[in-house]
C-alpha positions in Angstrom: 6.4 13.7 -118.7 5.2 12.2 -122.3 2.6 14.8 -122.3 5.4 17.5 -121.6 7.9 16.5 -124.4 4.8 16.1 -126.9 4.1 19.6 -125.9 7.7 20.5 -126.3 7.8 18.7 -129.9 6.4 20.4 -131.9 5.5 22.1 -135.6 8.5 24.6 -134.3 10.9 21.8 -134.4 10.4 20.2 -137.6 9.8 23.5 -139.7 11.5 25.9 -137.6 14.9 25.0 -136.0 16.5 23.2 -139.2 16.2 27.1 -140.9 17.3 29.1 -137.9 20.4 26.9 -137.2 21.1 27.4 -140.7 21.0 31.2 -141.3 22.4 31.8 -137.8 25.9 30.8 -138.1 25.2 26.9 -139.0 27.5 24.1 -137.0 28.4 27.7 -134.9 25.0 27.9 -134.0 24.9 25.0 -131.8 26.7 26.6 -129.1 24.7 29.6 -128.6 21.8 26.9 -128.5 23.1 25.2 -125.9 24.0 27.6 -123.8 20.4 29.1 -124.2 19.1 25.7 -123.8 20.9 25.4 -120.1 20.9 28.6 -119.3 17.3 29.9 -120.1 15.5 26.5 -121.4 15.8 24.2 -118.3 16.0 27.0 -115.7 12.5 28.2 -116.7 11.2 25.0 -117.3 12.2 24.4 -113.8 10.7 27.6 -112.5 7.3 26.5 -114.6 7.3 22.9 -112.7 8.0 24.6 -109.4 4.8 26.7 -109.8 2.4 24.0 -110.9 3.8 21.6 -108.2 4.1 23.8 -105.4 0.5 25.3 -105.5 -1.4 22.4 -107.0 -3.4 24.4 -109.7 -3.9 25.5 -113.2 -2.1 28.5 -114.4 -4.4 31.3 -112.8 -4.9 28.9 -109.7 -1.5 28.3 -109.0 -0.3 32.0 -109.7 -2.9 33.2 -107.1 -2.2 30.9 -104.4 1.4 32.2 -104.6 0.3 36.0 -104.6 -2.9 36.9 -105.0 -1.6 39.9 -107.1 -0.4 38.1 -109.6 -3.0 36.0 -111.3 -3.8 38.3 -113.8 -0.3 36.2 -115.4 -2.3 32.8 -115.3 -4.9 34.1 -116.8 -2.8 35.9 -119.3 -1.1 32.6 -120.1 -4.7 31.1 -120.4 -5.8 34.0 -122.9 -2.0 33.3 -125.0 -3.5 29.5 -125.5 -6.8 30.1 -126.7 -4.8 32.6 -129.6 -2.7 29.8 -130.1 -5.1 27.1 -130.1 -7.0 28.9 -132.7 -4.6 28.8 -135.4 -2.2 25.7 -134.8 -5.3 23.9 -135.6 -5.8 25.0 -139.1 -2.2 24.0 -139.8 -2.9 20.9 -138.2 -5.5 20.3 -140.9 -3.6 21.4 -143.5 -1.2 18.6 -142.8 -3.4 16.3 -142.5 -5.0 17.1 -146.4 -1.1 17.0 -147.7 -0.8 13.3 -145.9 -3.3 12.5 -148.2 -2.3 14.5 -151.5 0.9 12.8 -150.6 -0.2 9.6 -152.1 -0.5 10.9 -155.3 1.3 14.1 -155.7 -2.3 16.0 -155.2 -0.5 19.2 -155.6 0.4 19.4 -159.3 3.3 20.1 -161.3 3.2 23.9 -159.2 3.1 23.1 -155.2 3.4 27.1 -154.6 0.6 27.6 -157.1 -1.9 24.8 -155.6 -1.1 26.1 -152.3 -1.9 29.4 -152.5 -4.4 29.5 -155.4 -6.6 25.8 -154.9 -5.9 24.7 -151.6 -6.1 27.6 -149.6 -7.7 29.6 -152.3 -6.8 33.2 -151.1 -8.2 36.9 -151.6 -5.8 39.5 -152.7 -4.4 41.6 -149.6 -5.4 41.6 -146.2 -8.9 41.5 -144.9 -11.3 39.5 -142.9 -13.9 37.9 -144.9 -16.3 34.9 -144.7 -15.6 33.2 -147.9 -15.2 29.6 -146.7 -12.8 26.9 -148.3 -14.5 23.3 -148.0 -10.7 21.7 -148.5 -9.5 23.7 -145.3 -13.0 23.5 -143.3 -13.4 20.1 -143.5 -10.2 18.7 -141.9 -10.1 21.8 -139.7 -13.1 20.5 -137.7 -11.9 16.8 -137.7 -8.8 18.2 -136.2 -11.0 19.5 -133.4 -13.0 16.9 -132.9 -10.7 14.1 -132.4 -8.7 16.6 -130.5 -11.9 17.4 -128.2 -12.9 13.6 -127.9 -8.7 13.5 -126.2 -9.4 16.3 -123.9 -12.7 14.9 -123.1 -11.4 11.2 -121.7 -9.1 13.3 -119.0 -5.4 13.9 -117.9 -4.7 10.3 -117.8 -6.6 8.2 -120.0 -6.8 11.2 -122.8 -3.6 13.4 -122.7 -1.3 10.8 -121.0 -2.5 8.0 -123.1 -2.7 9.8 -126.1 0.8 11.0 -125.9 2.4 7.7 -124.9 0.9 6.6 -128.4 1.5 9.6 -130.3 5.2 10.4 -129.4 6.5 7.0 -130.0 4.9 7.1 -133.2 6.1 10.0 -134.1 10.0 9.3 -133.2 9.4 5.8 -135.3 8.0 7.9 -138.4 10.5 10.6 -138.5 13.8 8.6 -137.9 12.2 6.4 -140.8 12.1 9.8 -142.6 15.8 11.0 -141.3 17.3 7.8 -142.5 15.2 7.4 -146.2 16.4 11.8 -146.6 20.2 10.6 -145.9 19.8 8.1 -148.7 19.1 10.7 -151.2 20.6 12.2 -154.1 22.7 15.3 -152.9 21.8 15.1 -149.1 25.4 15.4 -148.3 25.3 18.7 -149.6 22.3 19.7 -147.5 24.0 18.7 -144.4 26.9 20.5 -145.4 25.3 23.5 -145.5 23.6 23.0 -142.0 26.0 22.3 -139.9 29.5 23.7 -141.7 29.9 26.2 -138.7 30.2 29.9 -139.6 32.5 30.8 -136.3 32.0 35.0 -137.4 28.0 34.2 -137.1 29.2 34.4 -133.0 29.9 37.7 -133.2 26.5 39.2 -133.9 24.2 39.3 -131.0 21.4 38.5 -133.2 22.4 35.1 -133.5 22.3 35.0 -129.6 19.1 36.1 -129.4 17.9 33.8 -132.3 18.9 30.7 -130.1 17.2 32.4 -127.0 13.9 33.6 -128.7 14.5 29.4 -130.4 14.5 27.6 -127.0 12.3 30.0 -124.8 9.5 29.5 -128.0 10.1 25.3 -128.3 10.4 24.3 -124.9 6.5 25.4 -124.1 7.9 27.7 -120.9 5.8 30.4 -119.5 2.7 29.5 -121.9 1.1 27.6 -118.5 1.2 24.3 -120.2 4.4 23.4 -117.8 2.5 24.8 -114.7 -0.6 23.2 -115.6 1.1 19.9 -116.0 3.4 20.0 -112.9 0.0 20.3 -110.9 -0.9 16.7 -111.8 2.6 15.2 -110.9 2.6 13.3 -107.4 4.4 15.0 -104.4 7.6 13.5 -104.5 8.2 13.8 -108.0 11.9 14.3 -109.1 11.4 17.9 -110.7 14.8 17.9 -112.2 15.2 14.8 -113.4 12.1 15.2 -115.3 13.1 18.4 -116.3 16.3 17.3 -117.6 14.4 14.9 -119.7 11.6 17.3 -121.7 14.3 19.9 -122.1 17.0 17.1 -124.1 14.5 15.0 -125.6 12.6 18.5 -127.0 16.3 19.6 -128.1 17.6 16.0 -129.6 14.4 16.0 -132.1 15.2 19.4 -133.1 18.5 18.4 -134.0 17.0 15.3 -135.6 14.4 17.3 -137.8 17.6 19.6 -138.6 19.3 16.4 -140.3 16.2 15.1 -142.0 14.8 18.1 -143.5 18.3 19.7 -144.7 19.4 16.3 -146.1 15.8 16.4 -148.1 16.7 20.4 -148.9 20.6 19.0 -150.4 19.1 16.8 -152.8 16.4 19.0 -153.9 19.1 21.7 -154.6 20.9 19.1 -156.5 18.1 18.1 -158.4 17.2 21.7 -159.4 20.9 22.4 -160.1 21.3 25.1 -157.4 22.3 26.0 -154.2 21.4 25.1 -150.8 20.7 28.6 -149.9 18.5 29.0 -153.1 16.0 26.1 -151.6 16.5 26.4 -147.8 13.2 27.9 -146.3 11.1 27.3 -143.3 7.6 27.6 -141.9 5.0 27.2 -144.3 7.3 27.7 -147.1 9.2 24.6 -145.9 6.8 22.3 -145.4 3.8 23.3 -147.7 5.8 24.5 -150.8 9.6 23.0 -150.7 8.7 19.8 -149.7 6.2 18.7 -152.2 9.0 19.9 -154.1 11.1 17.2 -153.6 8.7 14.6 -152.7 7.7 14.8 -157.0 11.2 13.9 -157.2 12.5 11.9 -154.8 13.0 7.7 -155.2 9.6 6.5 -153.2 8.2 10.1 -152.7 5.1 8.9 -151.7 6.7 7.4 -148.6 8.8 10.3 -147.2 5.5 12.7 -148.3 3.3 10.4 -146.1 5.9 10.4 -143.3 7.2 14.0 -143.1 3.2 15.1 -143.1 2.3 12.7 -141.2 4.8 13.5 -138.5 3.6 17.4 -138.5 0.4 16.1 -137.7 1.1 14.0 -134.6 3.9 16.8 -133.0 0.9 19.4 -133.9 -1.8 17.2 -132.0 0.3 16.6 -129.1 1.0 20.2 -128.6 -2.5 21.3 -129.7 -3.6 18.8 -126.5 -1.6 20.8 -124.1 -2.8 23.9 -125.0 -5.7 23.3 -125.1 -5.5 21.7 -121.1 -3.9 25.2 -119.8 -7.6 26.7 -121.1 -9.6 23.5 -120.0 -8.2 22.8 -116.4 -8.1 26.9 -115.7 -12.3 26.7 -116.7 -12.6 23.2 -114.2 -10.7 25.5 -111.2 -12.6 28.4 -111.3 -15.6 27.3 -111.9 -15.7 23.8 -110.5 -17.2 22.3 -113.9 -17.1 18.2 -114.4 -14.2 17.2 -117.0 -16.4 17.1 -120.0 -18.4 19.9 -119.8 -15.6 21.8 -119.3 -14.0 20.2 -122.3 -17.4 21.0 -124.6 -17.5 24.3 -122.9 -13.6 25.4 -124.6 -13.7 23.3 -127.5 -16.7 24.1 -129.4 -16.2 28.4 -129.0 -12.7 27.8 -130.1 -13.7 25.5 -133.0 -16.2 28.2 -134.2 -14.3 30.6 -133.9 -11.2 29.1 -135.8 -13.2 28.4 -138.6 -14.5 32.0 -139.1 -11.1 33.2 -139.0 -9.1 30.6 -140.8 -11.4 28.7 -143.1 -11.5 31.2 -145.0 -10.1 32.8 -148.1 -8.6 35.4 -145.8 -7.2 33.1 -143.2 -3.6 33.1 -144.1 -2.8 36.8 -143.6 -4.5 36.6 -140.2 -2.7 33.9 -138.9 0.8 35.3 -140.1 -0.1 38.4 -137.8 -2.0 36.9 -134.7 0.9 34.3 -134.5 3.8 37.0 -134.9 1.8 39.2 -132.3 1.1 36.5 -129.5 4.7 34.9 -129.5 6.2 38.7 -129.4 4.0 40.4 -127.3 2.3 38.0 -125.5 4.6 35.0 -124.6 7.2 36.9 -124.2 5.5 39.8 -122.7 3.9 37.5 -119.6 7.3 35.8 -119.4 9.5 39.2 -118.9 6.8 40.4 -116.3 5.9 37.1 -114.4 9.3 36.2 -114.0 10.6 39.6 -112.9 7.9 40.0 -110.4 9.0 36.4 -109.3 12.2 37.1 -108.7 11.8 40.3 -106.6 9.8 38.8 -103.9 10.2 35.7 -101.4 8.2 33.6 -103.3 11.4 33.1 -106.0 13.5 31.4 -102.7 10.1 29.3 -101.6 10.1 27.7 -105.5 13.9 27.0 -105.2 13.8 25.4 -101.4 10.1 23.3 -103.0 12.5 21.8 -105.8 15.2 20.7 -103.5 13.1 18.7 -101.2 12.3 16.0 -104.1 14.8 16.6 -106.8 17.9 14.7 -107.5 19.8 17.9 -109.2 19.4 20.5 -106.3 19.1 24.2 -107.5 21.4 26.9 -106.0 23.2 29.9 -107.0 23.6 29.9 -110.7 19.6 28.7 -110.9 18.8 32.3 -109.6 21.3 33.8 -111.3 20.0 32.4 -115.2 16.1 32.0 -114.2 16.1 35.7 -112.0 18.7 37.5 -114.0 19.7 36.5 -116.7 16.4 35.7 -118.4 14.5 38.7 -117.9 17.0 40.7 -119.0 17.5 38.7 -122.7 13.3 38.8 -122.8 13.2 42.5 -121.9 15.7 43.0 -124.9 13.6 40.7 -127.1 10.4 42.6 -126.4 11.7 46.2 -126.9 13.7 45.2 -130.3 10.9 43.8 -131.3 8.2 47.0 -131.0 10.9 49.5 -132.1 11.6 47.5 -135.1 7.6 46.9 -135.9 6.6 50.1 -134.5 9.2 51.6 -137.4 8.4 49.2 -140.1 5.4 48.0 -139.5 4.6 44.1 -140.5 5.2 42.5 -144.1 3.8 45.2 -145.7 0.4 44.7 -144.3 -2.3 47.6 -143.9 -1.7 50.0 -140.5 -5.5 49.0 -139.8 -4.9 45.0 -140.4 -1.9 45.1 -137.8 -3.5 47.5 -135.3 -6.4 45.4 -134.8 -5.4 41.8 -135.1 -1.5 42.5 -134.1 -1.3 45.3 -131.7 -4.9 45.0 -130.7 -5.1 41.4 -130.0 -1.9 41.4 -128.0 -3.2 44.7 -125.9 -6.5 43.0 -125.3 -5.0 39.7 -123.7 -3.8 41.6 -121.2 -6.9 44.0 -120.5 -9.2 40.5 -120.4 -6.5 38.5 -118.2 -6.6 41.1 -115.2 -10.9 41.5 -115.6 -10.8 37.8 -115.1 -8.1 38.0 -112.4 -10.7 40.1 -110.2 -13.7 37.8 -110.3 -14.0 35.8 -107.2 -13.2 32.1 -106.8 -15.7 30.5 -105.1 -14.2 27.2 -104.6 -10.6 28.6 -104.1 -9.9 26.8 -101.1 -10.7 23.0 -102.5 -7.6 21.3 -103.1 -6.6 20.9 -107.0 -9.0 18.6 -108.8 -7.0 15.5 -109.6 -10.1 12.9 -109.4 -11.9 15.1 -112.6 -8.8 15.7 -114.5 -7.8 12.2 -114.4 
């Protein structure tokens, strides 16, 4: 359960949710957010738990045991995790560097110029190159080594123990950060901007779509992560009880992040004599540009900086561990390989690819495009198609019965309605609108060849490779799930 919470609580909770809330109606956004959590997030979490727990395997093996024609979905999810892992690691490396910089405001007087010109040493335009940047490569390799060592220890000693250490530490650090931010001058201004409801926003379909998108990406559903973790649970585990804890723990952390981030942005706006709308941002801009500016002006800024960037590191590590566990579990099941061997076979090549793509002066545009397309046309696509296929077969009823056999909360009509009908409709609409927009407008002004190869080419390539992998034989398919090796 700690590992599942660690997977769900990641960078998006800290740097995406607060701005999504602010930009989509403030306090009013909590209504569509809770609706999305209850009608899509938790029902899909139960579905992933049921697949992993019933069929006792990694994502590809669990889907194959459910229906041999579904194995492609499992490999598709594995390959999505491959892409996410190679860029997620570099962001954790940035956060680790900035944790160190926070002690002495190492970004200087202009955090924006420092980040892009001095730290990333960004090349002009979108391209691919091998001009490596030492201060990116060093932390990046460090992140991979730490993650490899944790994963090599196994599920219980590595993944489980690390989550039991990192998650309480992350929670304590972030609580201290939030409390510190609340006492900054102007904090109330930021909280007013975040929570003042704009009820008119609730009439806009894009606001509801944003709520479902945030829940979908935040809870690690349809990644293969929760399927893999559920396969390690005991046969009599209360699946719905565990799922509810994970779902609400994730949302609680997002709300906590919103309070802390906007209290700090309120301080920044007050200090600069601006409105919160002028300084509010999300993602990389929030973490590596806005927050350094806040730290420079805040009382005890170094403490706030270490807490903020340290939280990013720990949140990122727990998520990266879960992402890689999906890949390692699939390799173990497919090749019946020892835990340490499979961990090395997975992590070392990915470390090399991660360094080649993102340890260079051209890494940021590559990261931007791959992140957009693997989320919008990888995770959403596999979620839409796999749920649709499961719903249209007898497997959906079997999964419901399996959960009800051991769980405190019994699933019935509403679960089948939300997980099997409403969610696929929403995912299909998300897929259609994003594809239409990018095909007509392009993406962020990047050259067509750049978006075509690293975006569309990558997204389509994952599906093709997943299908090819699903055609390979399973020498040990009938063996039980290798819990001994993995624990």
